C-alpha positions in Angstrom: 2.5 17.1 27.7 -1.0 18.4 28.2 -2.9 21.1 26.3 -1.0 20.9 23.1 -3.2 20.9 20.0 -2.0 18.6 17.2 -3.9 18.1 13.9 -4.5 14.8 12.2 -2.1 15.8 9.4 0.6 16.5 12.0 0.1 13.1 13.6 0.2 11.3 10.2 3.4 13.1 9.2 5.1 12.3 12.6 4.0 8.8 12.3 5.5 8.6 8.7 8.8 9.9 10.0 8.7 7.5 13.0 7.9 4.6 10.7 10.8 5.3 8.4 13.2 5.6 11.3 12.0 2.6 13.3 10.1 0.3 10.9 6.9 0.6 12.9 4.8 2.9 15.1 5.1 2.7 18.8 2.2 5.0 20.1 3.9 5.9 23.4 7.2 6.9 21.6 5.3 8.7 18.8 3.3 10.7 21.4 6.5 11.7 23.2 8.1 12.7 19.8 5.1 14.9 19.0 5.1 16.3 22.6 1.4 15.2 23.2 -0.2 12.8 25.6 -1.1 9.2 24.6 -4.7 10.1 25.1 -4.3 13.1 22.7 -2.7 10.9 20.1 -5.4 8.4 20.2 -8.1 11.1 20.1 -6.6 12.5 16.9 -5.5 9.2 15.3 -8.5 7.1 16.7 -6.5 3.8 16.4 -2.9 2.5 15.9 -4.2 0.3 12.9 -5.8 3.3 11.3 -2.7 5.4 11.8 -0.5 2.6 10.3 -3.0 2.5 7.4 -2.5 6.1 6.7 1.3 5.7 7.0 1.5 2.7 4.6 -0.9 4.4 2.2 1.2 7.5 1.9 4.3 5.2 1.4 2.4 3.2 -1.2 0.9 6.3 -2.9 4.3 8.0 -3.4 5.9 4.8 -4.9 2.9 4.3 -7.3 3.1 7.9 -8.4 6.8 7.6 -9.2 6.2 4.3 -11.0 3.4 5.8 -13.1 5.7 8.7 -14.0 8.5 6.3 -15.0 6.2 4.1 -17.2 7.4 4.1 -20.8 5.0 1.7 -22.4 1.2 1.5 -22.9 -1.0 -1.4 -22.6 -0.3 -4.5 -20.7 3.4 -3.9 -20.8 2.9 -0.5 -19.2 0.8 -2.0 -16.4 3.5 -4.6 -15.7 6.2 -2.0 -15.9 4.5 0.1 -13.1 4.0 -3.1 -11.0 7.6 -4.3 -11.5 9.1 -1.0 -10.4 6.7 -0.7 -7.4 7.4 -4.2 -6.3 11.1 -3.7 -6.5 10.9 -0.7 -4.4 8.7 -2.4 -1.7 11.4 -5.2 -1.5 14.2 -2.7 -1.1 12.3 -0.6 1.5 13.9 -1.7 4.8 11.5 -0.1 7.2 8.6 -1.6 5.4 10.3 -5.1 5.4 11.1 -4.7 9.1 7.4 -3.9 9.8 6.3 -6.9 7.9 8.7 -9.2 9.9 8.0 -7.8 13.3 4.2 -7.4 13.0 2.9 -9.8 10.4 -0.7 -10.0 11.9 -1.0 -6.2 12.1 0.5 -5.9 8.6 -2.0 -8.3 7.2 -4.9 -6.6 9.0 -3.9 -3.1 7.9 -2.8 -4.0 4.3 -5.4 -6.6 3.2 -8.7 -6.0 4.8 -11.4 -4.0 3.0 -12.1 -2.1 6.2 -8.5 -0.6 6.1 -7.6 2.2 3.8 -4.6 0.6 2.0 -6.3 -2.1 -0.1 -9.3 0.0 -1.1 -7.1 2.9 -2.2 -4.6 0.7 -4.1 -7.5 -0.9 -6.0 -8.7 2.6 -6.8 -5.2 3.7 -8.2 -5.0 0.4 -10.1 -8.2 1.3 -11.9 -6.5 4.5 -13.0 -3.4 2.7 -14.1 -5.5 0.3 -16.1 -7.5 3.1 -17.7 -4.2 5.0 -18.6 -2.5 2.0 -20.0 -5.6 0.9 -22.1 -7.0 4.2 -23.4 -8.3 2.3 -26.4 -10.1 -0.4 -24.4 -13.7 0.4 -23.6 -13.8 -0.9 -20.1 -17.2 -1.2 -18.6 -17.2 0.1 -15.0 -17.9 -3.3 -13.7 -15.1 -5.0 -15.7 -12.6 -2.3 -14.8 -13.4 -2.6 -11.0 -13.2 -6.3 -11.1 -9.9 -6.3 -13.1 -8.3 -3.8 -10.7 -9.4 -5.8 -7.7 -8.2 -9.1 -9.1 -4.9 -7.7 -10.3 -4.2 -6.2 -6.9 -5.0 -9.4 -5.2 -2.6 -11.4 -7.6 0.2 -8.9 -6.8 -0.5 -8.9 -3.2 -0.4 -12.7 -2.9 3.1 -12.7 -4.4 4.5 -9.6 -2.6 3.1 -10.6 0.8 3.4 -14.4 0.5 5.1 -14.6 3.8 2.2 -12.9 5.5 -0.2 -15.4 3.9 1.9 -18.3 5.1 3.1 -19.3 1.6 6.3 -19.5 -0.2 7.0 -16.7 -2.7 5.6 -17.7 -6.1 7.6 -17.8 -9.2 7.6 -14.2 -10.7 6.9 -15.5 -14.2 3.8 -17.3 -12.9 2.6 -14.2 -11.2 3.0 -12.1 -14.4 1.2 -14.7 -16.4 -1.7 -14.7 -13.8 -1.7 -10.8 -13.9 -1.9 -10.8 -17.8 -4.8 -13.3 -17.7 -6.7 -10.5 -15.8 -5.5 -7.9 -18.2 -6.5 -9.9 -21.2 -10.1 -10.9 -20.7 -11.6 -13.7 -22.8 
């Protein structure tokens, strides 16, 4: 297992396949499946958390893209429609649920921190979803950024309540809170 050259993209794709099969990423087993040494894997991936962030982002990105294409409504209802479908798919994704159960601290670190790629990128996509659904609303850049950030945090607090040490909130309450962000003063 020495001397094999592997690209970052090959590592991320391999990690995605591994995650879908096993509900996590074991770096030793991933290195073996890619036929590279553990040192090579870390040299390319830099860190397990970073690699998990890329894996979870790709999973999230694909689900959000499908949810956006499926959207049939504009405005607030269109935003909620995207969110409902996305959250439903997250709840149904067994590898993802297994990862949350087996590694809650890692999941929280990778999913929620601003240093990770997932949260930052989800907020960026949420800005686009808000812009698409509210084409007639003249969002100021600051208002759009704040609305996207708050909306994502509300949805995260519901979807990942178990990681945050809280019971899952009532879905109707979550939607009311999300709508409050979408309908400023």
